[in-house]
C-alpha positions in Angstrom: -2.5 -37.5 36.9 -2.9 -40.7 39.0 -4.6 -43.9 38.0 -5.5 -44.5 41.7 -7.4 -41.2 41.6 -9.0 -41.9 38.3 -8.0 -38.6 36.7 -5.8 -39.9 33.9 -6.4 -39.0 30.3 -6.2 -42.1 28.0 -3.6 -41.2 25.3 -5.3 -43.1 22.6 -8.5 -41.2 23.1 -6.6 -37.9 22.5 -4.7 -39.4 19.5 -7.9 -40.7 17.9 -9.5 -37.2 18.3 -6.6 -34.9 17.3 -3.8 -37.1 15.9 -0.4 -38.0 17.2 1.2 -34.9 15.7 -1.1 -32.6 17.6 -0.4 -34.6 20.8 3.3 -34.3 20.3 3.1 -30.6 19.4 1.3 -29.8 22.6 3.9 -31.5 24.8 6.8 -29.9 23.0 5.4 -26.3 22.9 2.8 -25.8 25.6 5.3 -25.3 28.5 8.9 -26.0 29.4 8.9 -29.6 30.7 10.4 -28.7 34.0 7.5 -26.3 34.7 5.0 -29.1 34.9 1.7 -29.4 33.0 -2.0 -28.8 33.8 -3.3 -30.9 31.0 -6.5 -30.1 29.2 -7.6 -31.8 26.0 -9.0 -28.5 24.7 -5.5 -27.0 24.7 -4.5 -29.6 22.1 -7.3 -28.5 19.9 -6.1 -24.9 20.3 -2.7 -25.9 19.0 -4.4 -27.6 16.0 -6.3 -24.4 15.3 -3.6 -21.9 15.9 -0.7 -23.7 14.3 -1.3 -27.0 12.5 -4.3 -25.8 10.5 -2.6 -22.6 9.7 0.4 -24.5 8.3 -1.8 -26.9 6.4 -3.9 -24.0 4.9 -0.7 -22.3 3.7 0.5 -25.6 2.2 -3.0 -26.1 0.6 -2.8 -22.6 -0.8 0.5 -23.3 -2.5 -0.8 -26.6 -3.9 -4.1 -25.1 -5.2 -2.4 -22.2 -7.0 0.5 -24.3 -8.3 -2.0 -26.7 -9.9 -4.1 -23.8 -11.3 -0.9 -22.3 -12.9 0.7 -25.6 -13.8 3.8 -24.8 -11.7 6.5 -27.4 -11.3 9.4 -26.3 -9.2 12.6 -27.6 -10.9 15.9 -26.1 -9.8 16.3 -22.6 -8.4 15.1 -20.5 -11.3 12.5 -18.3 -9.7 12.5 -15.0 -11.5 13.2 -11.7 -9.9 12.6 -11.8 -6.2 10.8 -8.9 -4.5 11.5 -7.3 -1.2 8.8 -9.4 0.3 10.5 -12.5 -1.0 13.8 -11.4 0.4 12.3 -10.6 3.7 10.6 -14.0 4.2 13.7 -15.9 3.2 15.8 -13.8 5.6 13.2 -14.6 8.3 13.5 -18.3 7.3 17.3 -18.2 7.7 16.9 -16.6 11.1 14.4 -19.2 12.2 16.7 -22.0 11.1 19.5 -20.4 13.1 17.4 -20.1 16.2 15.8 -23.6 16.0 19.3 -25.2 15.6 20.6 -23.3 18.5 17.7 -24.1 20.8 17.6 -27.8 19.9 21.4 -28.1 20.5 20.5 -26.8 24.0 17.7 -29.4 24.4 15.1 -26.5 24.4 12.5 -28.0 22.2 9.8 -25.6 23.5 11.4 -22.4 22.3 12.4 -24.1 19.1 8.8 -25.1 18.4 7.5 -21.7 19.2 10.0 -20.2 16.9 8.8 -22.3 14.0 5.2 -21.4 14.8 6.0 -17.7 14.8 7.6 -18.0 11.4 4.6 -19.9 10.0 2.4 -17.1 11.3 4.5 -14.6 9.4 4.5 -16.7 6.3 0.7 -17.1 6.3 -0.5 -13.8 7.7 1.9 -11.5 6.0 3.8 -13.1 3.1 1.1 -15.2 1.5 -1.7 -12.7 2.2 0.4 -9.9 0.7 1.3 -12.0 -2.3 -2.0 -13.5 -3.4 -2.2 -11.5 -6.6 1.3 -12.8 -7.6 0.3 -16.4 -7.0 -2.8 -15.9 -9.1 -0.7 -14.4 -11.9 1.7 -17.3 -11.8 4.7 -15.3 -10.5 7.6 -17.8 -10.5 9.6 -16.0 -7.8 6.6 -16.2 -5.4 6.1 -19.9 -6.0 9.8 -20.6 -5.6 10.0 -18.6 -2.4 7.0 -20.2 -0.8 8.1 -23.7 -2.0 11.5 -23.2 -0.3 9.9 -21.9 2.9 7.4 -24.8 3.2 10.0 -27.5 2.4 12.4 -26.0 5.0 9.6 -25.8 7.6 8.8 -29.5 7.0 12.4 -30.4 7.7 12.4 -28.2 10.9 9.2 -29.8 12.0 10.3 -33.4 11.4 11.3 -34.0 15.1 8.1 -32.3 16.3 5.3 -33.4 14.0 6.8 -36.3 11.9 3.7 -37.3 10.0 2.6 -33.8 8.9 6.2 -32.9 8.0 6.6 -36.1 5.9 3.3 -35.4 4.0 4.3 -31.8 3.1 7.8 -32.8 2.1 6.8 -35.8 0.1 4.4 -33.8 -2.0 6.6 -30.7 -2.5 10.0 -32.2 -2.8 10.2 -36.0 -2.4 13.9 -36.2 -3.5 14.4 -38.5 -0.5 12.0 -41.3 0.5 11.2 -39.4 3.7 11.8 -36.0 5.2 13.5 -37.9 8.1 16.2 -39.0 5.7 17.2 -35.4 4.7 19.8 -33.3 6.4 18.5 -30.9 9.0 18.4 -27.3 7.4 21.5 -25.1 7.7 21.0 -21.3 8.1 21.1 -19.3 4.9 22.1 -15.7 4.3 20.2 -13.0 6.2 19.3 -9.5 5.1 19.0 -7.7 8.4 18.2 -4.4 6.7 15.1 -5.8 5.0 14.1 -7.5 8.3 14.3 -4.1 10.1 12.5 -2.3 7.3 9.6 -4.8 7.2 9.4 -4.7 11.0 9.0 -0.9 10.9 6.4 -1.2 8.1 4.4 -3.8 10.0 4.5 -1.7 13.2 3.2 1.2 11.2 0.4 -0.9 9.8 -0.6 -2.2 13.2 -0.9 1.3 14.6 -2.8 2.5 11.5 -5.2 -0.4 11.9 -5.6 0.4 15.6 -6.5 4.0 14.7 -9.1 2.7 12.2 -10.5 0.4 14.9 -10.8 3.2 17.4 -12.6 5.3 14.7 -14.8 2.4 13.8 -14.0 2.6 10.1 -13.7 -0.6 8.1 -10.4 -1.5 6.4 -12.3 -1.8 3.1 -13.1 2.0 3.2 -10.3 3.9 1.6 -9.0 7.0 3.4 -7.2 10.0 2.0 -3.9 9.9 4.0 -1.9 8.4 6.9 0.5 10.6 8.8 3.4 8.7 10.3 5.9 9.7 13.0 9.3 8.3 11.9 13.0 9.0 12.4 15.3 9.3 9.4 16.1 5.5 9.3 12.5 4.5 10.0 11.2 6.9 7.4 13.6 5.5 4.8 12.4 2.0 5.7 8.7 2.9 5.4 9.3 4.7 2.1 11.1 1.7 0.7 7.9 -0.4 1.4 5.4 2.4 1.0 3.2 0.4 -1.4 2.8 -2.3 1.1 2.0 0.2 3.9 -0.5 2.1 1.8 -2.3 -1.0 0.6 -2.5 -2.4 4.1 -3.8 0.8 5.6 -6.0 1.4 2.4 -4.9 5.1 2.2 -4.1 7.1 -0.9 -1.1 8.9 0.6 1.6 8.6 3.3 2.9 11.7 5.0 5.6 12.0 7.6 6.3 14.1 10.7 9.3 14.0 13.0 7.5 13.9 16.4 4.2 12.7 17.8 3.5 16.2 19.1 2.7 17.3 15.6 -0.2 14.8 15.4 -2.2 16.2 18.2 -2.2 18.0 21.6 -1.4 16.6 25.0 -3.9 16.2 27.8 -2.7 15.9 31.4 -4.4 13.3 33.6 -3.9 12.9 37.3 -2.8 9.6 38.8 -5.3 9.6 41.7 -3.9 6.3 43.1 -0.5 8.1 43.6 -1.8 11.6 44.5 -4.9 10.7 46.6 -3.0 9.5 49.7 -0.6 12.4 49.5 -3.1 15.3 49.1 -6.4 13.8 50.5 -9.2 16.5 50.6 -7.0 18.9 48.7 -7.2 16.9 45.5 -9.7 19.2 43.8 -7.3 22.1 44.3 -4.4 19.9 42.9 -6.6 19.2 39.9 -7.2 22.9 39.3 -3.5 23.7 39.6 -2.6 21.0 37.1 -5.3 22.1 34.7 -3.8 25.6 34.7 -0.5 24.3 33.4 0.7 24.4 29.8 0.3 20.7 28.6 3.2 21.0 26.1 5.5 22.4 28.8 4.5 19.5 31.1 5.1 16.9 28.4 8.6 18.3 27.7 9.5 18.4 31.4 8.3 14.9 32.1 10.1 13.5 29.0 13.3 15.2 30.3 12.7 13.9 33.8 12.2 17.3 35.3 9.5 17.6 38.1 6.5 19.9 37.7 5.9 22.5 40.4 2.4 23.5 41.6 1.1 25.6 44.5 -1.7 24.2 46.7 -2.9 25.9 49.9 0.1 28.2 49.9 2.6 25.4 49.7 4.8 24.4 46.8 4.7 20.7 45.6 6.6 18.8 42.9 5.0 16.3 40.7 6.8 13.7 38.7 6.2 11.0 36.1 4.5 8.8 38.6 2.0 11.5 39.5 0.9 12.6 36.0 -0.2 10.8 32.9 0.0 12.2 29.4 -2.5 11.4 26.7 -2.0 12.6 23.1 -5.4 13.7 21.8 -5.5 13.6 17.9 -6.1 16.7 15.8 -9.7 17.4 14.7 -10.6 15.0 11.9 -7.9 12.5 12.6 -7.7 9.1 14.4 -4.5 8.4 16.2 -2.7 5.3 17.6 0.6 5.5 19.4 3.1 3.1 20.9 6.3 4.5 22.5 7.9 6.8 19.9 5.8 5.4 17.1 2.5 7.0 16.1 0.2 6.9 13.1 -2.7 9.3 12.5 -5.4 8.7 9.8 -7.3 11.4 8.1 -10.8 10.4 8.8 -12.9 12.6 6.5 -14.6 10.6 3.8 -15.8 12.5 0.7 -18.1 11.2 -2.0 -15.2 9.8 -4.1 -13.7 7.8 -1.2 -17.2 6.6 -0.1 -17.8 5.3 -3.7 -14.4 3.5 -3.6 -15.3 1.8 -0.3 -18.7 0.7 -1.7 -17.0 -0.8 -4.8 -14.8 -2.8 -2.5 -17.8 -3.9 -0.5 -19.5 -5.0 -3.8 -16.4 -7.1 -4.6 -16.5 -8.6 -1.1 -20.2 -9.5 -1.6 -19.6 -11.1 -5.0 -16.7 -13.1 -3.7 -19.0 -14.4 -0.9 -21.5 -15.3 -3.6 -18.9 -17.2 -5.5 -18.0 -19.3 -2.4 -21.7 -20.0 -1.7 -22.1 -21.1 -5.3 -19.2 -23.5 -4.9 -17.1 -22.0 -7.6 -13.4 -22.8 -7.9 -10.9 -20.0 -7.5 -10.1 -20.1 -11.2 -13.7 -20.1 -12.5 -14.7 -17.2 -14.7 -18.2 -15.8 -14.3 -20.9 -13.8 -15.9 -22.1 -11.3 -13.3 -25.4 -9.5 -13.0 -26.2 -6.8 -10.4 -29.5 -5.2 -9.5 -31.1 -3.4 -6.6 -30.1 0.0 -5.2 -29.5 2.7 -7.8 -26.8 4.1 -5.6 -24.8 0.9 -5.6 -25.4 0.2 -9.3 -24.0 3.7 -10.1 -20.9 2.8 -8.0 -20.6 -0.5 -9.8 -20.8 1.1 -13.2 -18.1 3.7 -12.2 -15.8 0.9 -10.9 -16.8 -1.9 -13.3 -13.3 -2.7 -14.5 -12.1 -3.1 -10.9 -15.0 -5.2 -9.9 -14.7 -7.5 -13.0 -11.0 -7.9 -12.5 -11.3 -8.8 -8.8 -14.2 -11.2 -9.3 -13.0 -12.9 -12.6 -16.2 -11.6 -14.3 -16.0 -11.7 -18.2 -19.0 -9.5 -18.3 -21.0 -7.3 -15.8 -24.7 -6.7 -16.5 -27.2 -4.6 -14.6 -30.5 -6.5 -15.1 -32.5 -8.5 -12.6 -31.9 -12.2 -13.4 -33.3 -13.4 -10.2 -32.4 -12.8 -6.6 -29.7 -15.5 -6.2 -27.7 -13.7 -3.6 -28.3 -10.5 -1.6 -26.1 -8.2 0.3 -26.7 -5.0 2.3 -24.0 -2.2 1.8 -24.4 1.0 3.8 -28.1 0.3 4.2 -28.6 -0.3 0.4 -29.6 -3.7 -1.0 -27.7 -5.4 -3.8 -28.8 -8.5 -5.6 -26.2 -10.7 -7.2 -26.6 -13.3 -10.0 -23.7 -15.1 -11.4 -23.1 -18.0 -13.8 -19.9 -20.0 -14.4 -18.4 -19.5 -17.8 -15.3 -21.7 -17.8 -12.1 -22.4 -15.9 -9.0 -20.4 -16.5 
C-alpha cells in the first residue's frame, strides 16, 4: 500500500465495519508476517464468519442453555464426565501446550490457528454431539464447556482482547479483566482418548463421504456400516461405537480386516505415463492389462513388485506409476476409502428404514416451523399434523419420538389450518402448532 498511489485502506473504515478484534485476528492469523500481505477487506469478513462468529455462537449456546436450566458454575463439581468430555479437555490441554510454545517462539500465526482449530472441534463436534445433555441439564457437560470457554478466552486475550474480555467477564469474572488473569497452563492429557476419537471421526468422515456419493441424506437411517480397522483402531471405534453409529445414522457396525473385503479392484491405465512409452500400441497394452487378475495386480503393486505384460511379442514391466487401482464397492454398498481406512454402507432401504427416515424428516420440518413461529428452545407446544396419509401413518407409528424431539405435549392429526407446510418424499405435510408454556 502507498499513500502516493492512493491504494491504502483506511484502518478506521475497516474497524467500524468489522471491529478491532476482527482486524487484529486477520493480521495475526492470515499469514506469517514475513511472508507479506495482499490485503483484502473481504478476508477480514471471512475470519469473522469462520472463527469469531463460531466462537460467539458456542458461547451463546452455553449461555442460553445455562439460563434455561438455571446452571451456576461454582467450583469443580461437574458430575461424571463422559469420554466426550475427557476428549475435549485433553484437546484443550494440548491446545494450551501448543499455544504457549508458539507464542514463546513469537509465532502468533500458528498459535492463533491452533486456537481456531480447537474452537472448531469444540463447536462442530463436542457441542453438536452433546446437545441432548445440555437440554437435560447435565452438570458435567456444562462444567466442561464452561472450562473450555474460559480457557479459550484467556488464550485469546492477546489476539482479540475485547471479545475475550466479554466472554471471561460473563462466565467467570473472578478478576476485573481477563487481562489480569494468569495465562493458562497445560493440563493433563489423555492421548489414548485423543487417538480413539480421531479414529472415530475419520470413520464418520468416510461414512458420510460414502453417503454423499450414494446421494442418501444423513437423516435416512441405514442398516449397517462395515469398517476396515486394525486391532487397535477397532478397539477405539468399539469404545465410541454409539457416537459413530449416531453420526452415520446406522443400526449396526461391522468390521473387516482389509479393504479388499469391501469390494473388488479395478485396474486403470495411467495414460499420461504409458502413452509416450507405447504410442500406437496402447490399445494392445489396455487389452493385456484387462486380461490380468485384478487381485494379483493389487497385491503385487502393494508389495512393490512390477507387473509383466506381453505386447507385440515383447515383454514389458509396469509399476505403480503406470497403473492405478480403484476399489469398486460390492453390489448394494457405498464405499469411501482413504489410505488404509475404508467404510462401506449398506444402501438397501426397506420399508422400516424408510419410515424411520420420514419420521426424522417430520421432526426436521416441525423444528423449522418452531423457528418460523419464533418459539424459544424451551417452549412446549401442542402439535397438529395433517396432509399425506402416508406421512400421517409414519407420524402415528413414531409419535413418541416426534413428541420428544419437538417438545410436543400432545400430537393431533386434524387439520387446524395450513400454518406451515413441508414436502417429504413428494408427500405434503401440514403443520400447526401452539405454544403451551415454557419449561
